[in-house]
N, C-alpha and C positions, 0 to 999 in steps of 0.2 A: 607118633602124632604128626600130622602133615604140617607143611608150612602154613597152609591156610588156618589150621587150628591154632598154631602158635601165634599168628597175627591176631586171631580172635581173642586169645587170652589177654593180650595187652589192650585190646580195644573194646571188649565186650561185644555181645551179639547184636546184630542189626535188628532193629524193630521190625516185627512182622515176618521174620524168617524163623524156621525151626532152629532151636538151639542145638549146637553140635558140641557135645562134651564127651569125655571119656568116663561117663558115669558108671560103666560096667564094673569098674574097680570097686564100687560101693555095693554091688549086688552079688557078692561072692557066694551067698547062700543059694542063689538061683541056679538051676541046672544049666550047664553050658555057658555060664558067664565067666568072663576072665577075672582071675583073682589078682590081688596086689602082688607085684613082682617081689620075690624074696631072694632069688638067685642063690639057691643052695650050693651050687657048684663053687661059687666064690667063697662061701663060708668053709666048705670042705678043704679047698686049696689053702686057705689061710690057716686052718688048724694044723696042717702039715708043715707050716712054716715056709710055704712056697708062694710064688707069685705067677699070675697069668701073663704070658708074654704077648704084648700087643705090638703089632706092626703098624707103622705109619707110612703113607706114600710120600712122594716128593712135595705134595702140597700141604703136608702136615695133617692129613685126615687119618683117623684110625680105620683100619681095613679088616675084612674078614669077620669070622664068627667072634673072635676075641674083641674086635672093635665094637660089635653090637653089644657084647656083654659089658664092655666098659661104659657105653652109653646108658644101658639099663642100670648099672650099678650107681652111676652118678644120680639117676633119678631116685633110687632107693635112699641114698645119702641125703639128697635134697629134702625128702619127706621126713627123715629122721632128725636132721640137724638144723634146718632152716625153719624158724617159727612161722606159723601161718599168719600171724598178725603183723608181720613186717610189711612196711609200705614201700620201701626202696631197698633193693639188694645192694646198692652202693653205700649204704649207711656204715659209718665207721664202727658202730656197735656190733656189726656182724663179722668183723675181722677175725676174732678168735674162732668163731664157728666156721668161717671159710678155711682157716688153717686146719681145723679138725677134719673138714671134708677132704682137703688135699692130702692130709696124712693118711686117711682111710684109703684113698685112691692108690697112693704109692705103696701102701702096705699090701694091697691085693693085686696090683698090676704094675708092670714095668713101664712107667711113664716118665719121660725126661722132664726136667724143670722147665724147659722151653715151652712145654704144652700147658703149664699151670694156668695161664690166663684163659686159654680156651676151655679148659676143664671147668674152671669156676664160672665162666660165662654160661656154659651149658647147664651147670648146677642152678644158676639163677633162673634160667628159662624153665627148667624142670619144676622148680619151686613155684614159679608164676603159673604154670599150667595146673599144678596141683591145687593152688589157691582158687583158681578159676573154676575147676571142676567141683570143689567143695561149695563154692558160692552158687553155682548153677543147680547142683543137686539138692542142696538143703536150705539155702538161704533166700535166693532170689524171689521165690513165690511166697515166702513167709516172712519177709523182712520186717513187717510191722506187727507180727504176732509175738506174744510173750513166750510162746513155746520155743522160739528160735534160739533163746539163750541157753537151752539145755543141749548138751552134746547128743547127736543122734546115736542110736544103738550101734549102727553099722560103723560109725567112726570110732566108737569106743572099742569095738571088737577088732577092727582091722588096723587101727592106728593108735595104739595105747600111748604113744609118745605125745599125743595131743591132749594136754590137760584141760580141765574145765576153765582154768584161768586163761589159757591160750585161746580157747574157743570164745570166751566172752570178749577178749580184746579183739579177736577177729571180727566178731559181730559189731562191736563198737565202731571200728574203723569203717565197716561197710555202711554204717548209718550216717556217717559224716557228710557234710556238704562237699568236702574236698573229693571224696570218692565219687560222689554223684557227678561232680563237674568233670572229673577225669573220665568217668564212664561215658558221659555224653560226648566228650571230645573223641573218645575212641570209637563210638558209634558213627560219628560223622566221618572220621578217617576211614573206617571200614566200608562205608558207602562208596568211597572213591576207589576201593580196591577192585580192579577188573581182571587181574591176571593170576588168579589162584591156580595152584598146580593140582594135578590129579593123583599124585603119589602119596604114599604113607610117610611114616617117620623117616627122617634123614633121606628124603627122596633124591636130593642133589648128590649126596655122597654115594649112595648105592648105584645110581645111574652112571656116575663117573667111573666107578669101579667096573661096572659091566662093560662099558666101552673100552676101558683099558685092558681088561682080560681078553676081549675079542680082537682088538687091533694092536695092542702093545704100545699104544700112545694115548696121551690125554686129549680129550675133545675140547674144543673151544667152548667158552661158557655160554655163548649164544646157542650152541647145539644142545647143551644140557637144559638150558632154560626152555627151549622149544619142545624138546622131547618129553619133559615132565608136565607138559600141558596138552598132550595128545591122548585122547581116550583109547581104550583097547580096539575100538572099531576104526581107528585111524583118523578120526575127526578131531578138530580142536574143541576145547572145552566150551568156548563161546565165541561169538562173532568178533568181539574186541581182540581176543587172542589171535584169531585167524588173520586179522589185519597186520598185527605185529609179526606173525609167522611168515606171511607173504613178503613183508619188508625184509625180514632176515634172509629169506631165500634169494631175494633180488640182490641184496648187498653181498651175499656169499658168492653169487655168480659174478658180480663186478670184481670182487676180491680175486677170484680165480683168473679173470681176464687181465688183472693188473690195474684196473681203473679205480680201485678203492684201496686205501692203505690204512691199516689199523695202527695207531700209536698210543700206547698206554691204555687208559680207560676209554679213550675215544675210539672204541672199536665197533663192531657190527651191532652188538646188543645195545650199547649206549645210544648209537645213532638210531636204531629202530624204536627204542622206547621214547626217545626225544628229550630226556633229562639226564643230567650228569650224575656220576656216582658221588655218594657221600664219602668223606674220608673215613676209612675203617670199614666200609661196607663194600661187598663185592657180590652183586646180583648174579644168580646162576651158579653159585658155589655154596658149599655148606658153611656153617658158622665156624668151623675149625680152620678155614682157609683165610690167610691174610693176603693182602694185595701183593706184597713182596714175594711170598711163597708161590703164588699163582704165576707171576711173571717169570720167576726163576724156573719153575717146572715147565712152562710153555716156551721158555727162551724168547720172550717178547721184550722189546725195548720199553722202558718206562719213561714217559714223557715228562720233561721239565714242567712244573706247575705253572711257571710264568708263560711258557709257550702255549700250554693248554688254555690258559686264561685269554691270551691274545687271540687264539683261534675262536674261542667262544664269543669274544668281543666283536671280531670281524663278522662272525655269523649273525650275531644280533644286529649289527649295522646293516648287513645285507638284507635281512628281513625287513628292517625299517624302510630301506630304500625301495624295496619291492612294493611294500604297502603304500608308500607315498605315490609311486608311479601308477599303481592300479587305481588309487583314489582320484588322481588328476588326469588319468587317461594318457599318460606319457609313454611313448615307445622308446625304450632305453637304447636300442640299436640305432634308431634314426637319430636320437639325440647325441649319441657318441660320434656318428659320422659328421653331424653338423658342427660338433665342438672340436673336431680334429684340426690342429693348427696348420696353417699354410707354411710352405717352405719359404722363409724370408731370411735376409741377412741379419742375423742377430746382432752384429756389430752396430747397426744403425739405430737400434732401439736404445733410448737413453736410460731405460730401466734394466736393460739386459746386461749380463756380465760378459766381459770380453773372453771368458773362458768357456762359453757354451759350445762353440764350434771347434775349438782346438785347445788342447791342454796347455796352460801356462805353468811352466816349471817353477816359477817363483811364487805362485799363489799357494796359500795354505790349503790343505785338504778340508773339505766341508766337515763340520762338526755334527755328529748325530744328535737327535733330540734327546734331552736328558730324561731318562725313565728308570734311573737306578733306584734300587730299594736300599733302605738304611735301617739298621737295628734301632728299635724304639721300645719305649714303655707305653702301654695303653691304659688310660685312666677313665673313670666314670665320675660324674659329679655326686658328691655326698650331700644330698638335700637335707639330711637330718642334722649333721654336725658341721656342715660347711666344708669347703675345700674339695679335693679330689681323692679318689681311692684307686690304687693300682690294682688292676684286674688281670693283666696279661702282659707277656712279652712277645714281640714279633718283629716284623719288618714292614716299613711304610714306604709307599710311593708318593712322595711329596709333590711331584710335578704334575699332578692330575688337574684336570679342568672339570667343571660341573657336568659336561656332556659325556665324560667317560662313564663306562658302565661296569657294574658287577653282575655277572650272569644276566646281562641284557637290561638291567635296571640302572638308570643314570645315577651318578653319585650325588648330584645336587650341590648347591652352593655351600661352601664352607666345609666340605668333607673330602677325605682322601681314601685311597684304597690301601688296605692293610691285610697282611696274612698273620695269623696267630700261631705261634710255635709253642709257647709255654703258658698255660692258663694258671693264674694265681687264685682267682675266685671262680671255680668252675661253674657254679650255679648262678652267677651274676647274669643279668639280662643284657643282651647286646643293645647298644644305643640305637642301632638301625638294623632290626632283625630282617632276615630273608625268608623265602619260602621254605628253605631247607634247614635253617638254624635259628633258634631263639635264644639259647644260652651260650656262654663263652665256650664251654666244653664241646658243644656241637659244631663249632666253627674252626676247631683246631685243624691246621693243614689246608684250610680253604681261604677264600678271599671274602672280605666284608667291607662295607663302608664305615668310616669312623670320623667323628667330628675332628677337624684339624687342630682345634684348640685343646683337645684332650690327648694329643699325641706328642710325646716328648722324645726327640731323637737322642740316641744313646750318647753321641759325642757331646751333647749339651748337658748331660747329667753331671752334677757336682759330686755325688757320692753314692755309695751303696747303703743298704740298711745297716744300721750301726749295731755292733755288738761290743762286748767288753774286750779289752786287750790288756797288756801288761801295764803296770803303773808307770806314769811318766817320770822321766829323769828329773830329779829335783834341781839339777844344775842347768836345766834347759831354758831357764828364764832368760829372755833377751835374744834367744836364737830364732832364726827364721823358721817358719813352719813349711819347709819344703819337702823333707823326707818323711816326717812322722807327725801325726796329729795325736795329741795327748788323749789317753783314755779311750781309744777306740781301735777297731780293727776293720779293715776293708775286706769284703767277702772275696774268697778265692774264685767264686763262680762268675765274677764279672771283671776280668783282667783289664778291660779297656778303662773301666771306671777306676780301678786301683792305680793305674799309671798316672792319673791326673794329680796335680798338686794344687795347693792353695793359691799359688801365684797364677796358675793357668786359668782357674775359675774364681775370680774375685767375688767375695761375698759382701754385699752392701745392704744396709737396712733401709727399708721403706718406712720411715718413721710415722707417716700418716696412718699406716695400717697397724701400727703397734699400739696396744692398750696403754693408756696414760701411765698406769702404775708400773709398767715395765720399761718405759722410755729412759729413765735415768741410767740404768745399767747399759742400755743400748747405746746411748750417747758416749758413755765412758768407754765401752768396748770399741766403738768406732774411732775414737780419738787416741786411746792409750794402749789397746791390745792388738791393733792391726799390724804392728811391727814385730809380733811374735812374743810379746810380753805375756805373762800369766798372773792370775790371782792365786795366792796361796791360802787355802782354807784348812783349818785344823782337822785332824782325823777324828774318827769316833773314839778311838783309844789313844791314850797319851804316848804309848810305845810304838805307834804306827807312823808311817810316812805321811807327810802333809798331802792334801789333795790339790792338784793344780788344775785350774780352769783357764782355758785359752779362748781366743776370739771365736773360734768355730763352735766351741761348747756353748758360749753365750748366744751366738747367732742362732744355732739350731734350737735352743730352748725357747728363746723369745719368739722366734718365727714359727714355732709349733711343728718342728721337724723331728726326725728320729733322734733320740737322745743317747748319749754315751754312758758307759759305766761310771765315769768320773762324776757326771751329773747325778747319777743315782746315789753315789757315795756322799756327795754334798748334802743331799736331802736326808740321808741316814744320820749324818752328823747333826743336822737341824733337829730331827726327831729325838735323838739322844739327849740333846740339850733340853728340849721341852719336857721329856720324861724325867730328867734329873730335877728340873725346877718344880715339877708337880709331885715328886716323890715316887714316881713310877719306874725308876730306872732299874729296879730289881725284878721287874716282870718280864723283860725281854732281853734277848741277845741278838745282835745282827751279824750276819756273815757277808763279807765283801763278795760281790759277783766276780771280782778279779780272781778269787781263789777257787771257784767252783764251776765257772762256765767253760765250755769246750772251745778254747781259743786257738790252740795250736793245731796245725794241720800236718799231715804226713808224719805222724809219730806212732809209736806202739800204743794201740788203743787201750789194751788191758792195763799197761803200765800207767797210762795217762789217767784213766779212771781211778786207779789205785792212788796216784799222787793227789788228786782232788779229794778223794774220800779221806785221806789222811789229814787234809786241811780242815775238813768238817770235824773229824774226831778230836783234833787238837783244840778246837774252840769249845766243843760241848763237853769235854771230859770233866771239867770241874763245876759245871752248872748244877745248882740245887734242884730239887723236885719242884714242879709247878712253874718253872720258867720256860717260856716259849722261845724258839729260835726262828727268826725271820730271815729268809734267804732269797734275795732276788737272784734270778738265774736267766741266762740268755743262751739260746742254742746257736746263736750266730745271726739270727734274723728276727727273733721275737722275745719279748720280755714276759716272764711270769713270776709269781711269788709263791714260795713254799713256806708254810708255817709248820715247824717240826716240834713235836712233843716227844723227846727221846724216851722219857720214863714211861709213857703210855704206848710207845712203839707205834705212833701214828703220825701221818703227814697229811696236811690239808694242802691241796694243789689248786691255786687260784690262777686261772688262765683267762685273760680278757677275751680270748676267742672261743672259750668254752670247750676246747678240745682236751682229750685225755693226755697224760704225760707220755713223752717219747721214751725210746729204749735207753738212751744215754742217761736221762734223768732217773729212770727207775733203777738201773744198775748202780748208779752213783749212790743214791739214797740207801738202797738195800745193803750194799757193801759197807757203807759208812756205819750204819746203825747196828748191823750184825757184829762188826768188829768192835764197836763201842761196847756192846753188851758183853762180849768176851772180856774186854778190858776192865770194866767195872765189876764184873763178877756177880755179886749178890744184889738183891733189891729189884730185880726185874719181875714184873707181874706176869709176864708171858714166857712161854718156852724159849730157850736161848736162841735157837736157830730158825725160829719161825720167820716167815716173810713179813716185811714191814707193810702195814696197811697204808697204802697211798690212795686217798680219797679225793676225787675231783669235786671241789666245793662250788656251790652256787656263788656267783658274783656278778657285778655289772659287766655287760658285754660291749666291747668296742664296736663302732660302726665304720671307722676309717682304717687305714693301713699304717698310720704313724702314731697311733694313740696308745699303744701297749705300754710304753715306758711311763707315760703320765698316769695311766690307770694303776700301774704297780705302785707308783708314789702315793696315789690316793688310797690304795689298799693298805699300805703301811700306816698312813696317817689315821685311817679309820680304826685300825686295830690298836694302835699304841696310845692314842689320845682319848679313847673312850673306855669306860669301865668294862662294858660288855661289847668290846669292839668286834670280836669274831662273829657274834650273833647278829650285830647290826649290819656287818658287811654281807653276810650270807642272805640277809633278808632284803638287801637293796638290789634292785633290778637294773638300774642304769645310772650313769653319771651325766649330768647336763653340763653345759658350757661354764656355768658359774662354779661348779665343783672343780673342774679342771683349772679354771683361772685362779681359784684360791690356792691351789698347789703351786702354780707358776709364780704367783705373787710372793708366797712364802719363800720359795727357792731364790727368787731375785733379791728380796730384801735381805736374806741371810748372806748371799754372796756379796752384796753391797757393803755389809758391815765389816768386811775384811779388806776393803780397798784402802790403800795408804796414799793419800793425796800429797 
């Protein structure tokens, strides 16, 4: 399939033009028509226990006949393993299927792990092409007919893996408003495409190989881009391409003469097309080629992104000056001559420096204008729950002025220039989108404008996201909080934040912003806990250590920031007391997050999971049937709640983000319950070594990035203080501010009851 067709797949066909599809795959019964690819040779090789040897060039492209077979095999796997009803190949629900595709590839071909991302990307594009062909051949002209719900006979015959349910889900999505909106957007984008190639499938890759076989060296990407748009008669495909082709020839001649220098992506092709490269995209090269691989193969220097940005900024400024001069009829050369300064004695000017004409040895060197970037966190305003949401990490240029530009567009008042390095919420909308990027993930590695008030410089951050740590020292009362903060662990991924201490970043309450119900504890903490003193709260079980709450625990909880494991344990004690008073204490058992969460770093992973699994086994060994186990768990950056019924061999996984459990959690639970079943012996209703059923349960979904701990407290409250708490929780879709404030008030009141005045 040509590059044009691949673009058409994602954008739909332009209105008024003939549809270009690979519908011949659906006409296998007609004489001379192409049948669906089966690749019998691959199956034969697999039955022998062998693999096809695939060679890759220096750019990372599969080459030769084997490379073509790999591409075709990826298409076969895409049709077999990727559902036709899927709307987004990036969906986490597809991860198991992607792993299956990769396993099938490495079982049949010798492909290194470093090519996995490119293989899966190709699989996604093949699946998208297949869905497009199905839509065009069987659905588009009959979208409103009732007969469209029945699988066509040709689909049933050629693609038996497509079930009737798959087909109905496929049709259902094609009838939605979202699909219609995306289709219309694609049509509009397609109208703007003027530079389609004339080659077939993988035209860039094959043309690159042809040139290499003839010359022994790789051609520049502008050569491949131009060659793939020339028809067999030697003419360009259309006049628009001819203009670009002539520009390429002119710049190539300048490059030969030494008057043009290519640096990084600012090369002949970028200059000719007139717009910069996206991060991750490299025009004129196949989808297998990354930018780093291209530059390494071509031995080209890669330009610093800051230098590239400054060049684009200067070019935009130059264009603005030219436009203004043309508008007002100003001759720039004449203006420059008139503005040339006369030779005068600079010492006689009262505004001049005495060092203009001769160097003063005692005078300090002039300081450059500050334009340094600083590590930062980037936030967006949470209009639903208030506050801000962390969406990305990056670097910010805080010394910008409103007239500074990003890709030729002024920043505007109150904004700064930032570059995004680590996206936290990939599909979050940019606060100030550009022509090239709308979402956070699309701006990674590039520059965007960002409201200054939503940029937090790394050096000003007081702490990282909180996870559980070891229990605090009971003798720590009265000590300064310089080296350790009770009940929490700083993340290893942010060493700069870890090195800060409580004394370096003093925490003070803004009492006017605190709800009235929470102020008494805030006043007490400000006056009595700021010296390092702590509040001792009783544990859930009488044989456990007391829970110590320090100033920062109180500060974080009252100011609605990330909460520590100590704060979680305090609320567990509160719920245990409530259950005991209501006679419900025989229904639930709590497990401390200190015992099960992955806190320690740089340890034997298998042994560490074994240790935490033993903690679970020790607690659930003697519980009777019908009792549920509530286990708050923190991976280091996020709180979730697990509700375990060991006798039914089931686990409900309540995640405020709605994601499925991670690998550490799955291995921990499976190991603990399997060993527990071996320990108790009889009475298990299921086979002894079967895998534990971990089900992601429905629950309220958080909107901000610091609410997970409070949601977990709400989950535990919902479950323990209601007769049918599990069902109530799974039927609830959201928590409002009043729900979370109730939890905060209960926690605050409970802690206040243990203050000794």
